[in-house]
C-alpha positions, 0 to 999 in steps of 0.5 A: 321321445314319443315312444317313451311317453306312450310306454309310460302312459300305458304302464301308468294306466295298467298300474291304476287298473290293477290297483283298483279292484276287489281285494277282499270279501268278508262274510259269515259262515252262512254266506252273508257278505258284511263288506267288500274291500276295494284296493287302491294304490295306497289305501282301501275302501270297504263297501257294503253289498248294496254299494255304500262306503262303511270305512276307508283308510290303510289296512294293517295286518297283524304279524302276531294274530292270525287273520286279524287286520285293522284300518287306520287313518289315511294320511294323504288327500281326503276330500268330501262333497260339500253342502253345495253338491247334489243332495245324494252326494253331500258329506260323502267321500269325494277323493281318497288320495288321487282316486275320485269317487262318484255317486248316483245323483238325485235325478237317477233311478230312485234305487240307485241314488247315493250309491257308489257309481265309480271308484277311480276307473271302476264302474259299479253297477247294481241289480235293478227293481225289475230284476229277481227279488233276491238280488235287487239293489245288490252289487252287479259288478265292480269294474269287470268283475261280475257278481251273481246271486242265487235266485228267489226260486232256489232252495231257501238255504241258497236264495239271495246269497252270492253264487259267483264272483267273476269266475269263482263259484260259491256253494252252500248247504241247502235247507235239507242238509243237517240242521247244524250246518244247513245254509253254511258255505259249502265251497268257494271255487275248488275249496270245500268246507265241512262241519260237525253235524248235530250229533256232535253235541260239543262241536255241532255246526263248527267248521271241521275242514276248510280254511277261514281264509282262501285267496282265489283269483286275487281275492281274499275270502275271509269267513268270520 
């Protein structure tokens, strides 16, 4: 009986760890991240690159419109922090279903106050004021997934943009490349992107080869 209980606990823990993770990253063609989706067991939370929740609910994908999805209201438990909570928490999401969300408090470092600290079992970390200027205040990790950025010493077409998410590298065209696509995404992992150059007057800057959606290592990269 104890063995059965132990197996159940291990399976439950593994399932929760798998459920709470980065599932999607939405960015512009120039690599500006608009939102990062954290998948839960039956809902999602969208957060900004600096650790604030922008929306949450259930995501539905259109069967008729390619690459389109919408967020609808979550029908389960939704709890918010009340006015008796720490000033940095008040009015923020406390529970979504069975997943608790915590935030850095008013007594934490000023650069962290009010930002997400945990989503379920995921610890969320940030680059601090003493880190490179191009990454300060941005997400450093979501759980075990590390996020790194091109530094302020890099070419201006790269600096401040994500360079790695976990083991996936992201590259961009530099400011020395053709003006129609300088600064745009060049590759996500092994998947490359090319664009029409400035001599192609009709399509200059438009994507020539590449897919607006790439599923790499379990994360859907969506370029808008």
